[in-house]
N, C-alpha and C positions, 0 to 999 in steps of 0.2 A: 671141272675147272670153274671157279667163280671169278667173274670179271666185272669190274666197275668202270663205268664211263662217267667221268666227272666233267660237266660242262664248264669251260673256263673262258668262253668268249666274252669280250668286254661289254657287249650290249645287253646281256641278260644276267639275271641272278644265278647263283650257283645252283646247279641241278645235277642230280646223281641218279644213274640207272644201274641196277645190278642184274647181271645175267647169270642164271644158274645152269643153263644148258646151251650147248653149241651144236651145230651151227646156228647162226642167227642173222637175219637179213635186216639191214638198216635202210630205210627209205621213206619217201613221202607217202606212199600207199598206206592206208590205214590197216591193211592186212600184214604189213611188215612186222617182224618181231619187235623192232624199235621204230615206231612211227614218229616222224618229226615233220611238223608243218613248216616247211621252208621252201620257197619256190626255186631255190638254187640246188635243192637235193632232188635227185631223180626218184621216180616211184620205187624202184629197186636199185638203190645206189651201190651198196657194197654188202659183203658177207663176212662175218667173223666166224672163225673156226679154230679148233685146237689142232696144232701141228707139232708133234714131238714135244708135248708138254709146254708149248708156247702158244701165244695168240697169233693166229694168221689172219690177215685182212686182204680181201680180194675185191677189187673194183669190178662192178658188174656192168661195164661199158657205160658208165654214167656220163651225162652231158658235160659236167664240170669237174670231174676227176676227184681223186682221193689223195690226201696228203699225209705223209708221215714226217713228223718234225719239220713241217714246212716244205717238204720235197714231194713231187708227184710220184705215186707208185701204182702199179697194176696189182701185183701180188707182193706181200711182204710179211715178215714176222716182226711183231712188236714186242718190245721189252716193257716190263712194268715201268711206268713213268714217262713213256713216249707220248707224243701228242698225235691225235687223229683229227684231221679236218675234213669235213664234208659240207658242201654248200658254204653257208656263212657260220657254221657251227664248229667249234673247236672243243675237243675233249682231251682230258688226261686219262690215259689207259692205265688201270692198276689191276694187278693180279699177282698171285703167288707163283713164281716160277719154281718148277721142281728142281731139286738138287741135281738130277741127271742132266737137265737142260743147261744149267749154269756150268756144270763140269764139262759138257761137250764143247761149249763155246771156249772155255779156258784152254782145253787140250788142243783144239783145232784152230782156234782163232777165227772160226767161221760162224757167223750168226745165222745165216740162212742160205739155202740153195735156191731160193725163189728169186725171180727177176724183179729188180727195182728199176724203174724208169726215171731218168733225170730230166 
């Protein structure tokens, strides 16, 4: 799965990061797969992974949390076009969902069996 994170926060110029392999850790630590220098981001803030041909995001007990479309989440599945916020950084998540993943949501009406925290 090829995933793009496009930075869309209002304080910075547009920035894009492409991930070719998952899982990937986002954090402030320079050894993170996606290292971001922001004091509001934990050293190992969150992890991106592939779950049933979709992008899964898991908060790694970060100090300031992870947001999906502006709402706090611990574990969640993101659809292409959703926003991911960590620290002061906001990203648009884009990837190509498989036809199987889209069909499963249409048939069941269920996007994810993972826990979302409000």
